[in-house]
PQR file of N, CA, C, O and H, with PARSE charges and radii, in Angstrom:
ATOM      1  N   UNK A   1      -3.109  -2.721  23.507 -0.4000 1.5000
ATOM      2  CA  UNK A   1      -2.358  -1.693  22.829 -0.0000 2.0000
ATOM      3  C   UNK A   1      -0.860  -2.019  22.852  0.5500 1.7000
ATOM      4  O   UNK A   1      -0.334  -2.274  23.936 -0.5500 1.4000
ATOM      5  N   UNK A   2      -0.163  -2.026  21.752 -0.4000 1.5000
ATOM      6  CA  UNK A   2       1.190  -2.267  21.639 -0.0000 2.0000
ATOM      7  C   UNK A   2       1.908  -0.884  21.279  0.5500 1.7000
ATOM      8  O   UNK A   2       1.377  -0.026  20.573 -0.5500 1.4000
ATOM      9  H   UNK A   2      -0.591  -1.819  20.872  0.4000 1.0000
ATOM     10  N   UNK A   3       3.069  -0.782  21.799 -0.4000 1.5000
ATOM     11  CA  UNK A   3       3.905   0.480  21.470 -0.0000 2.0000
ATOM     12  C   UNK A   3       5.146   0.073  20.717  0.5500 1.7000
ATOM     13  O   UNK A   3       5.878  -0.850  21.076 -0.5500 1.4000
ATOM     14  H   UNK A   3       3.500  -1.478  22.372  0.4000 1.0000
ATOM     15  N   UNK A   4       5.334   0.824  19.647 -0.4000 1.5000
ATOM     16  CA  UNK A   4       6.502   0.616  18.771 -0.0000 2.0000
ATOM     17  C   UNK A   4       7.170   1.920  18.560  0.5500 1.7000
ATOM     18  O   UNK A   4       6.544   2.979  18.617 -0.5500 1.4000
ATOM     19  H   UNK A   4       4.740   1.574  19.356  0.4000 1.0000
ATOM     20  N   UNK A   5       8.480   1.845  18.309 -0.4000 1.5000
ATOM     21  CA  UNK A   5       9.247   3.064  17.953 -0.0000 2.0000
ATOM     22  C   UNK A   5       9.860   2.890  16.610  0.5500 1.7000
ATOM     23  O   UNK A   5      10.760   2.070  16.431 -0.5500 1.4000
ATOM     24  H   UNK A   5       8.988   0.985  18.263  0.4000 1.0000
ATOM     25  N   UNK A   6       9.366   3.680  15.620 -0.4000 1.5000
ATOM     26  CA  UNK A   6       9.831   3.632  14.200 -0.0000 2.0000
ATOM     27  C   UNK A   6      11.005   4.570  14.198  0.5500 1.7000
ATOM     28  O   UNK A   6      10.966   5.610  14.856 -0.5500 1.4000
ATOM     29  H   UNK A   6       8.634   4.346  15.766  0.4000 1.0000
ATOM     30  N   UNK A   7      12.089   4.218  13.447 -0.4000 1.5000
ATOM     31  CA  UNK A   7      13.265   5.076  13.520 -0.0000 2.0000
ATOM     32  C   UNK A   7      13.083   6.482  12.865  0.5500 1.7000
ATOM     33  O   UNK A   7      13.772   7.433  13.234 -0.5500 1.4000
ATOM     34  H   UNK A   7      12.121   3.374  12.913  0.4000 1.0000
ATOM     35  N   UNK A   8      12.162   6.590  11.911 -0.4000 1.5000
ATOM     36  CA  UNK A   8      11.939   7.907  11.251 -0.0000 2.0000
ATOM     37  C   UNK A   8      10.678   8.589  11.792  0.5500 1.7000
ATOM     38  O   UNK A   8      10.649   9.819  11.845 -0.5500 1.4000
ATOM     39  H   UNK A   8      11.601   5.818  11.612  0.4000 1.0000
ATOM     40  N   UNK A   9       9.650   7.864  12.192 -0.4000 1.5000
ATOM     41  CA  UNK A   9       8.414   8.507  12.660 -0.0000 2.0000
ATOM     42  C   UNK A   9       8.185   8.659  14.195  0.5500 1.7000
ATOM     43  O   UNK A   9       7.369   9.439  14.686 -0.5500 1.4000
ATOM     44  H   UNK A   9       9.673   6.865  12.149  0.4000 1.0000
ATOM     45  N   UNK A  10       8.963   7.859  14.862 -0.4000 1.5000
ATOM     46  CA  UNK A  10       8.907   7.924  16.378 -0.0000 2.0000
ATOM     47  C   UNK A  10       7.857   6.891  16.852  0.5500 1.7000
ATOM     48  O   UNK A  10       7.619   5.849  16.242 -0.5500 1.4000
ATOM     49  H   UNK A  10       9.626   7.225  14.463  0.4000 1.0000
ATOM     50  N   UNK A  11       7.253   7.276  17.994 -0.4000 1.5000
ATOM     51  CA  UNK A  11       6.351   6.320  18.690 -0.0000 2.0000
ATOM     52  C   UNK A  11       5.005   6.082  17.889  0.5500 1.7000
ATOM     53  O   UNK A  11       4.411   6.971  17.279 -0.5500 1.4000
ATOM     54  H   UNK A  11       7.446   8.122  18.490  0.4000 1.0000
ATOM     55  N   UNK A  12       4.616   4.790  17.972 -0.4000 1.5000
ATOM     56  CA  UNK A  12       3.386   4.418  17.454 -0.0000 2.0000
ATOM     57  C   UNK A  12       2.501   3.521  18.515  0.5500 1.7000
ATOM     58  O   UNK A  12       3.041   2.632  19.175 -0.5500 1.4000
ATOM     59  H   UNK A  12       5.099   4.068  18.467  0.4000 1.0000
ATOM     60  N   UNK A  13       1.304   3.781  18.610 -0.4000 1.5000
ATOM     61  CA  UNK A  13       0.474   3.010  19.460 -0.0000 2.0000
ATOM     62  C   UNK A  13      -0.546   2.268  18.651  0.5500 1.7000
ATOM     63  O   UNK A  13      -1.482   2.882  18.138 -0.5500 1.4000
ATOM     64  H   UNK A  13       0.866   4.503  18.074  0.4000 1.0000
ATOM     65  N   UNK A  14      -0.397   0.912  18.509 -0.4000 1.5000
ATOM     66  CA  UNK A  14      -1.176   0.058  17.707 -0.0000 2.0000
ATOM     67  C   UNK A  14      -1.974  -0.952  18.493  0.5500 1.7000
ATOM     68  O   UNK A  14      -1.548  -1.424  19.547 -0.5500 1.4000
ATOM     69  H   UNK A  14       0.363   0.414  18.925  0.4000 1.0000
ATOM     70  N   UNK A  15      -3.122  -1.272  17.974 -0.4000 1.5000
ATOM     71  CA  UNK A  15      -3.863  -2.361  18.512 -0.0000 2.0000
ATOM     72  C   UNK A  15      -3.518  -3.609  17.689  0.5500 1.7000
ATOM     73  O   UNK A  15      -3.147  -3.529  16.518 -0.5500 1.4000
ATOM     74  H   UNK A  15      -3.468  -0.889  17.118  0.4000 1.0000
ATOM     75  N   UNK A  16      -3.656  -4.762  18.350 -0.4000 1.5000
ATOM     76  CA  UNK A  16      -3.201  -6.068  17.732 -0.0000 2.0000
ATOM     77  C   UNK A  16      -4.344  -7.005  17.830  0.5500 1.7000
ATOM     78  O   UNK A  16      -5.009  -7.098  18.862 -0.5500 1.4000
ATOM     79  H   UNK A  16      -3.958  -4.827  19.301  0.4000 1.0000
ATOM     80  N   UNK A  17      -4.581  -7.719  16.735 -0.4000 1.5000
ATOM     81  CA  UNK A  17      -5.506  -8.813  16.644 -0.0000 2.0000
ATOM     82  C   UNK A  17      -4.719 -10.074  16.172  0.5500 1.7000
ATOM     83  O   UNK A  17      -3.900 -10.006  15.255 -0.5500 1.4000
ATOM     84  H   UNK A  17      -4.041  -7.643  15.897  0.4000 1.0000
ATOM     85  N   UNK A  18      -4.991 -11.175  16.809 -0.4000 1.5000
ATOM     86  CA  UNK A  18      -4.452 -12.523  16.371 -0.0000 2.0000
ATOM     87  C   UNK A  18      -5.509 -13.312  15.742  0.5500 1.7000
ATOM     88  O   UNK A  18      -6.552 -13.575  16.341 -0.5500 1.4000
ATOM     89  H   UNK A  18      -5.656 -11.230  17.553  0.4000 1.0000
ATOM     90  N   UNK A  19      -5.258 -13.710  14.502 -0.4000 1.5000
ATOM     91  CA  UNK A  19      -6.126 -14.553  13.754 -0.0000 2.0000
ATOM     92  C   UNK A  19      -5.492 -15.958  13.688  0.5500 1.7000
ATOM     93  O   UNK A  19      -4.370 -16.115  13.205 -0.5500 1.4000
ATOM     94  H   UNK A  19      -4.411 -13.496  14.015  0.4000 1.0000
ATOM     95  N   UNK A  20      -6.243 -17.002  14.192 -0.4000 1.5000
ATOM     96  CA  UNK A  20      -5.679 -18.261  14.280 -0.0000 2.0000
ATOM     97  C   UNK A  20      -6.322 -19.244  13.256  0.5500 1.7000
ATOM     98  O   UNK A  20      -7.499 -19.148  12.907 -0.5500 1.4000
ATOM     99  H   UNK A  20      -7.154 -16.874  14.585  0.4000 1.0000
ATOM    100  N   UNK A  21      -5.507 -20.149  12.826 -0.4000 1.5000
ATOM    101  CA  UNK A  21      -5.893 -21.236  11.975 -0.0000 2.0000
ATOM    102  C   UNK A  21      -5.573 -22.524  12.677  0.5500 1.7000
ATOM    103  O   UNK A  21      -4.545 -23.130  12.371 -0.5500 1.4000
ATOM    104  H   UNK A  21      -4.551 -20.227  13.110  0.4000 1.0000
ATOM    105  N   UNK A  22      -6.373 -22.974  13.585 -0.4000 1.5000
ATOM    106  CA  UNK A  22      -6.018 -24.131  14.411 -0.0000 2.0000
ATOM    107  C   UNK A  22      -5.734 -25.360  13.625  0.5500 1.7000
ATOM    108  O   UNK A  22      -4.932 -26.162  14.104 -0.5500 1.4000
ATOM    109  H   UNK A  22      -7.208 -22.482  13.834  0.4000 1.0000
ATOM    110  N   UNK A  23      -6.282 -25.604  12.492 -0.4000 1.5000
ATOM    111  CA  UNK A  23      -6.085 -26.750  11.657 -0.0000 2.0000
ATOM    112  C   UNK A  23      -4.637 -26.783  11.138  0.5500 1.7000
ATOM    113  O   UNK A  23      -4.055 -27.848  10.931 -0.5500 1.4000
ATOM    114  H   UNK A  23      -6.933 -24.953  12.102  0.4000 1.0000
ATOM    115  N   UNK A  24      -4.090 -25.605  10.941 -0.4000 1.5000
ATOM    116  CA  UNK A  24      -2.763 -25.581  10.368 -0.0000 2.0000
ATOM    117  C   UNK A  24      -1.657 -25.065  11.421  0.5500 1.7000
ATOM    118  O   UNK A  24      -0.469 -24.991  11.105 -0.5500 1.4000
ATOM    119  H   UNK A  24      -4.563 -24.740  11.109  0.4000 1.0000
ATOM    120  N   UNK A  25      -2.106 -24.738  12.609 -0.4000 1.5000
ATOM    121  CA  UNK A  25      -1.235 -24.183  13.672 -0.0000 2.0000
ATOM    122  C   UNK A  25      -0.487 -22.935  13.152  0.5500 1.7000
ATOM    123  O   UNK A  25       0.690 -22.745  13.459 -0.5500 1.4000
ATOM    124  H   UNK A  25      -3.070 -24.798  12.865  0.4000 1.0000
ATOM    125  N   UNK A  26      -1.172 -22.096  12.370 -0.4000 1.5000
ATOM    126  CA  UNK A  26      -0.767 -20.899  11.942 -0.0000 2.0000
ATOM    127  C   UNK A  26      -1.474 -19.671  12.647  0.5500 1.7000
ATOM    128  O   UNK A  26      -2.662 -19.745  12.964 -0.5500 1.4000
ATOM    129  H   UNK A  26      -2.128 -22.250  12.121  0.4000 1.0000
ATOM    130  N   UNK A  27      -0.766 -18.618  12.867 -0.4000 1.5000
ATOM    131  CA  UNK A  27      -1.428 -17.409  13.301 -0.0000 2.0000
ATOM    132  C   UNK A  27      -0.971 -16.205  12.509  0.5500 1.7000
ATOM    133  O   UNK A  27       0.105 -16.221  11.910 -0.5500 1.4000
ATOM    134  H   UNK A  27       0.198 -18.558  12.609  0.4000 1.0000
ATOM    135  N   UNK A  28      -1.769 -15.177  12.502 -0.4000 1.5000
ATOM    136  CA  UNK A  28      -1.462 -13.943  11.841 -0.0000 2.0000
ATOM    137  C   UNK A  28      -1.740 -12.791  12.751  0.5500 1.7000
ATOM    138  O   UNK A  28      -2.853 -12.636  13.254 -0.5500 1.4000
ATOM    139  H   UNK A  28      -2.642 -15.164  12.988  0.4000 1.0000
ATOM    140  N   UNK A  29      -0.792 -12.027  12.956 -0.4000 1.5000
ATOM    141  CA  UNK A  29      -1.004 -10.714  13.753 -0.0000 2.0000
ATOM    142  C   UNK A  29      -1.241  -9.581  12.941  0.5500 1.7000
ATOM    143  O   UNK A  29      -0.464  -9.349  12.015 -0.5500 1.4000
ATOM    144  H   UNK A  29       0.112 -12.153  12.548  0.4000 1.0000
ATOM    145  N   UNK A  30      -2.263  -8.805  13.172 -0.4000 1.5000
ATOM    146  CA  UNK A  30      -2.667  -7.689  12.390 -0.0000 2.0000
ATOM    147  C   UNK A  30      -2.573  -6.496  13.310  0.5500 1.7000
ATOM    148  O   UNK A  30      -3.230  -6.497  14.352 -0.5500 1.4000
ATOM    149  H   UNK A  30      -2.894  -8.994  13.924  0.4000 1.0000
ATOM    150  N   UNK A  31      -1.802  -5.486  12.992 -0.4000 1.5000
ATOM    151  CA  UNK A  31      -1.571  -4.292  13.839 -0.0000 2.0000
ATOM    152  C   UNK A  31      -2.338  -3.131  13.133  0.5500 1.7000
ATOM    153  O   UNK A  31      -2.170  -2.916  11.933 -0.5500 1.4000
ATOM    154  H   UNK A  31      -1.269  -5.485  12.146  0.4000 1.0000
ATOM    155  N   UNK A  32      -3.153  -2.416  13.875 -0.4000 1.5000
ATOM    156  CA  UNK A  32      -3.891  -1.278  13.274 -0.0000 2.0000
ATOM    157  C   UNK A  32      -3.782  -0.052  14.241  0.5500 1.7000
ATOM    158  O   UNK A  32      -3.518  -0.184  15.436 -0.5500 1.4000
ATOM    159  H   UNK A  32      -3.289  -2.591  14.850  0.4000 1.0000
ATOM    160  N   UNK A  33      -3.994   1.085  13.662 -0.4000 1.5000
ATOM    161  CA  UNK A  33      -4.043   2.296  14.516 -0.0000 2.0000
ATOM    162  C   UNK A  33      -5.480   2.792  14.561  0.5500 1.7000
ATOM    163  O   UNK A  33      -6.234   2.547  13.619 -0.5500 1.4000
ATOM    164  H   UNK A  33      -4.209   1.191  12.691  0.4000 1.0000
ATOM    165  N   UNK A  34      -5.868   3.447  15.571 -0.4000 1.5000
ATOM    166  CA  UNK A  34      -7.206   4.011  15.677 -0.0000 2.0000
ATOM    167  C   UNK A  34      -7.346   5.131  14.684  0.5500 1.7000
ATOM    168  O   UNK A  34      -6.528   6.051  14.688 -0.5500 1.4000
ATOM    169  H   UNK A  34      -5.256   3.647  16.336  0.4000 1.0000
ATOM    170  N   UNK A  35      -8.367   5.093  13.818 -0.4000 1.5000
ATOM    171  CA  UNK A  35      -8.551   6.148  12.851 -0.0000 2.0000
ATOM    172  C   UNK A  35      -8.623   7.493  13.495  0.5500 1.7000
ATOM    173  O   UNK A  35      -9.286   7.684  14.514 -0.5500 1.4000
ATOM    174  H   UNK A  35      -9.031   4.346  13.815  0.4000 1.0000
ATOM    175  N   UNK A  36      -7.888   8.490  12.849 -0.4000 1.5000
ATOM    176  CA  UNK A  36      -7.840   9.813  13.343 -0.0000 2.0000
ATOM    177  C   UNK A  36      -6.784  10.118  14.389  0.5500 1.7000
ATOM    178  O   UNK A  36      -6.548  11.267  14.764 -0.5500 1.4000
ATOM    179  H   UNK A  36      -7.349   8.335  12.021  0.4000 1.0000
ATOM    180  N   UNK A  37      -6.146   9.021  14.853 -0.4000 1.5000
ATOM    181  CA  UNK A  37      -5.067   9.202  15.868 -0.0000 2.0000
ATOM    182  C   UNK A  37      -3.785   9.622  15.239  0.5500 1.7000
ATOM    183  O   UNK A  37      -3.631   9.525  14.021 -0.5500 1.4000
ATOM    184  H   UNK A  37      -6.337   8.088  14.548  0.4000 1.0000
ATOM    185  N   UNK A  38      -2.870  10.082  16.021 -0.4000 1.5000
ATOM    186  CA  UNK A  38      -1.532  10.479  15.521 -0.0000 2.0000
ATOM    187  C   UNK A  38      -0.847   9.214  14.916  0.5500 1.7000
ATOM    188  O   UNK A  38      -0.154   9.342  13.907 -0.5500 1.4000
ATOM    189  H   UNK A  38      -2.995  10.160  17.010  0.4000 1.0000
ATOM    190  N   UNK A  39      -1.012   8.059  15.473 -0.4000 1.5000
ATOM    191  CA  UNK A  39      -0.392   6.856  15.019 -0.0000 2.0000
ATOM    192  C   UNK A  39      -0.979   6.471  13.604  0.5500 1.7000
ATOM    193  O   UNK A  39      -0.262   5.952  12.749 -0.5500 1.4000
ATOM    194  H   UNK A  39      -1.575   7.954  16.293  0.4000 1.0000
ATOM    195  N   UNK A  40      -2.248   6.735  13.407 -0.4000 1.5000
ATOM    196  CA  UNK A  40      -2.877   6.480  12.191 -0.0000 2.0000
ATOM    197  C   UNK A  40      -2.329   7.390  11.098  0.5500 1.7000
ATOM    198  O   UNK A  40      -2.152   6.942   9.965 -0.5500 1.4000
ATOM    199  H   UNK A  40      -2.830   7.157  14.102  0.4000 1.0000
ATOM    200  N   UNK A  41      -2.067   8.611  11.395 -0.4000 1.5000
ATOM    201  CA  UNK A  41      -1.449   9.553  10.531 -0.0000 2.0000
ATOM    202  C   UNK A  41      -0.084   9.082  10.079  0.5500 1.7000
ATOM    203  O   UNK A  41       0.275   9.064   8.902 -0.5500 1.4000
ATOM    204  H   UNK A  41      -2.211   8.975  12.315  0.4000 1.0000
ATOM    205  N   UNK A  42       0.698   8.677  11.186 -0.4000 1.5000
ATOM    206  CA  UNK A  42       2.035   8.229  10.880 -0.0000 2.0000
ATOM    207  C   UNK A  42       2.017   7.031   9.973  0.5500 1.7000
ATOM    208  O   UNK A  42       2.834   7.005   9.053 -0.5500 1.4000
ATOM    209  H   UNK A  42       0.406   8.692  12.143  0.4000 1.0000
ATOM    210  N   UNK A  43       1.180   6.043  10.132 -0.4000 1.5000
ATOM    211  CA  UNK A  43       1.081   4.903   9.306 -0.0000 2.0000
ATOM    212  C   UNK A  43       0.722   5.243   7.899  0.5500 1.7000
ATOM    213  O   UNK A  43       1.244   4.635   6.965 -0.5500 1.4000
ATOM    214  H   UNK A  43       0.517   6.064  10.880  0.4000 1.0000
ATOM    215  N   UNK A  44      -0.216   6.264   7.700 -0.4000 1.5000
ATOM    216  CA  UNK A  44      -0.505   6.773   6.355 -0.0000 2.0000
ATOM    217  C   UNK A  44       0.708   7.381   5.740  0.5500 1.7000
ATOM    218  O   UNK A  44       0.913   7.168   4.545 -0.5500 1.4000
ATOM    219  H   UNK A  44      -0.640   6.759   8.458  0.4000 1.0000
ATOM    220  N   UNK A  45       1.531   8.113   6.428 -0.4000 1.5000
ATOM    221  CA  UNK A  45       2.757   8.696   5.943 -0.0000 2.0000
ATOM    222  C   UNK A  45       3.778   7.618   5.534  0.5500 1.7000
ATOM    223  O   UNK A  45       4.476   7.730   4.526 -0.5500 1.4000
ATOM    224  H   UNK A  45       1.364   8.286   7.399  0.4000 1.0000
ATOM    225  N   UNK A  46       3.825   6.575   6.367 -0.4000 1.5000
ATOM    226  CA  UNK A  46       4.759   5.524   6.124 -0.0000 2.0000
ATOM    227  C   UNK A  46       4.355   4.699   4.800  0.5500 1.7000
ATOM    228  O   UNK A  46       5.195   4.192   4.057 -0.5500 1.4000
ATOM    229  H   UNK A  46       3.258   6.484   7.186  0.4000 1.0000
ATOM    230  N   UNK A  47       3.002   4.632   4.606 -0.4000 1.5000
ATOM    231  CA  UNK A  47       2.639   3.990   3.302 -0.0000 2.0000
ATOM    232  C   UNK A  47       3.011   4.722   2.101  0.5500 1.7000
ATOM    233  O   UNK A  47       3.010   4.148   1.012 -0.5500 1.4000
ATOM    234  H   UNK A  47       2.319   5.044   5.210  0.4000 1.0000
ATOM    235  N   UNK A  48       3.347   6.019   2.225 -0.4000 1.5000
ATOM    236  CA  UNK A  48       3.653   6.891   1.050 -0.0000 2.0000
ATOM    237  C   UNK A  48       5.177   6.879   0.949  0.5500 1.7000
ATOM    238  O   UNK A  48       5.727   6.721  -0.141 -0.5500 1.4000
ATOM    239  H   UNK A  48       3.348   6.486   3.109  0.4000 1.0000
ATOM    240  N   UNK A  49       5.838   7.041   2.044 -0.4000 1.5000
ATOM    241  CA  UNK A  49       7.313   7.178   1.944 -0.0000 2.0000
ATOM    242  C   UNK A  49       8.040   5.854   1.831  0.5500 1.7000
ATOM    243  O   UNK A  49       9.153   5.816   1.307 -0.5500 1.4000
ATOM    244  H   UNK A  49       5.391   7.169   2.930  0.4000 1.0000
ATOM    245  N   UNK A  50       7.424   4.716   2.327 -0.4000 1.5000
ATOM    246  CA  UNK A  50       8.057   3.433   2.227 -0.0000 2.0000
ATOM    247  C   UNK A  50       9.397   3.412   2.977  0.5500 1.7000
ATOM    248  O   UNK A  50       9.445   3.735   4.163 -0.5500 1.4000
ATOM    249  H   UNK A  50       6.520   4.747   2.753  0.4000 1.0000
ATOM    250  N   UNK A  51      10.448   3.044   2.310 -0.4000 1.5000
ATOM    251  CA  UNK A  51      11.751   2.957   2.931 -0.0000 2.0000
ATOM    252  C   UNK A  51      12.598   4.115   2.727  0.5500 1.7000
ATOM    253  O   UNK A  51      13.769   4.086   3.104 -0.5500 1.4000
ATOM    254  H   UNK A  51      10.408   2.781   1.346  0.4000 1.0000
ATOM    255  N   UNK A  52      12.069   5.196   2.125 -0.4000 1.5000
ATOM    256  CA  UNK A  52      12.882   6.438   1.925 -0.0000 2.0000
ATOM    257  C   UNK A  52      13.185   7.077   3.269  0.5500 1.7000
ATOM    258  O   UNK A  52      12.337   7.070   4.161 -0.5500 1.4000
ATOM    259  H   UNK A  52      11.117   5.219   1.819  0.4000 1.0000
ATOM    260  N   UNK A  53      14.353   7.617   3.423 -0.4000 1.5000
ATOM    261  CA  UNK A  53      14.724   8.286   4.590 -0.0000 2.0000
ATOM    262  C   UNK A  53      14.236   9.690   4.617  0.5500 1.7000
ATOM    263  O   UNK A  53      14.275  10.338   3.572 -0.5500 1.4000
ATOM    264  H   UNK A  53      15.042   7.622   2.699  0.4000 1.0000
ATOM    265  N   UNK A  54      13.747  10.261   5.792 -0.4000 1.5000
ATOM    266  CA  UNK A  54      13.107  11.592   5.850 -0.0000 2.0000
ATOM    267  C   UNK A  54      14.175  12.626   6.073  0.5500 1.7000
ATOM    268  O   UNK A  54      13.976  13.777   5.684 -0.5500 1.4000
ATOM    269  H   UNK A  54      13.716   9.735   6.642  0.4000 1.0000
ATOM    270  N   UNK A  55      15.311  12.288   6.683 -0.4000 1.5000
ATOM    271  CA  UNK A  55      16.347  13.237   7.087 -0.0000 2.0000
ATOM    272  C   UNK A  55      17.371  13.337   5.985  0.5500 1.7000
ATOM    273  O   UNK A  55      17.224  12.702   4.940 -0.5500 1.4000
ATOM    274  H   UNK A  55      15.472  11.353   6.999  0.4000 1.0000
ATOM    275  N   UNK A  56      18.446  14.153   6.206 -0.4000 1.5000
ATOM    276  CA  UNK A  56      19.526  14.365   5.282 -0.0000 2.0000
ATOM    277  C   UNK A  56      20.227  12.981   5.041  0.5500 1.7000
ATOM    278  O   UNK A  56      20.301  12.128   5.925 -0.5500 1.4000
ATOM    279  H   UNK A  56      18.566  14.669   7.055  0.4000 1.0000
ATOM    280  N   UNK A  57      20.731  12.825   3.787 -0.4000 1.5000
ATOM    281  CA  UNK A  57      21.334  11.597   3.421 -0.0000 2.0000
ATOM    282  C   UNK A  57      22.848  11.522   3.951  0.5500 1.7000
ATOM    283  O   UNK A  57      23.532  10.523   3.725 -0.5500 1.4000
ATOM    284  H   UNK A  57      20.670  13.519   3.068  0.4000 1.0000
TER
END
């Protein structure tokens, strides 16, 4: 479990998977939230608002 703090949404708890391509020495980190969790709801909100600020301009 990894902990992140988003400037607009606050704390997020995400699980991390590392996918490796040993032939190319590449790796991909995939962060996901547990479905139904508060972090999952925050990620869904983030997918809608994108880079828009939530507070006053």
